[in-house]
N, C-alpha and C positions, 0 to 999 in steps of 0.2 A: 697574097702579100704576107700572111702570117707564117707561111712555110719558110720564109727567108729571115725570120726574126733573129735567128741565132747566127746567121752568116752576114758577110758584108754586102752581098748582092752586087748587081751591076750599077752603073751610074744612074740609070733611069730609076731603079728601085731606091737608091739613096736620095735622089732628088725628090721623089714622091714622099718618102719618109720625112725629109727635111721640111717640105711644104706643109705636110700634115702636122708636124710638130709646131711649126710657126703658127699655123691656124689655131691649134689648140691653145697655145700660149696667148694669142690675141683674144680668143673667146674668153678664157679665164680672166685675163686682165680687164677686159671690158666689163665682165660681170662684177668684179670687185670694184671697179670705178663707178659703175652704176649704183651699187650699194652705198658707196661713199657719197655720191651726189644725192641720192634719196635722203640720207641722213642729214646732209647739209641743208637741203630744202625744208626740212622740218624745223630747223632752227629759227628763232625769231630775229636774230641779227644777220639774216641772209644778205641784206643790202650792204652792211658793213663788211662782211666777209668778201663779197664780190668786189667791192672797192679796194680792199686790201690786196686781194688776189691780182687785180688789174695793176695796182701799183708795183707789186712784187714782180709781175711779168715784165712790166716796162723797165724796171731796174735791172732785171736779168738780161733783157735785150740790150740795154745800154752797155752793160758790162761785156756782153758777148761782142758787140760791135767795136767797143774800145779795144778788146783783146785782139780781134782779127784785123781791124783797120789801122791800128796805131803803128806808125812807122817810127822805129827808133831813130834818134838823131844820129847824124853821121859821126863817125869816130873822130875824124880830123876836126870837125866843128867843135866837138867837146874839148879836144885838146887845145884848140885856139882860144876858146873862152876861158879855160883854166889858166893859160899863159897870160891873157890879158888881166885876169884877176891878180896874178902874182906880180905883175910889173908895177913898179912904183908910179905914183900919180904924176910926178914931174916928167917922166919919160913919154907921156902921151902926147 
């Protein structure tokens, strides 16, 4: 594999390099995350941090669902409501 380091290589070589790069990234990220978790576990306010983290995650989830699931109102419905607001009260 090292002999192909300077060249593009075939699709198989590129796939292997891609997977190896992703694995290395995952391992280094997990190492950093574990170090952070160890530091957080040493804190005395761990329960408060866990509660805040849970609240933050729920808020993020709510925002994500609102962003993905919200259907904008129909354009004609908006125009009809605006027309009703502009019409004088005695025309109703």
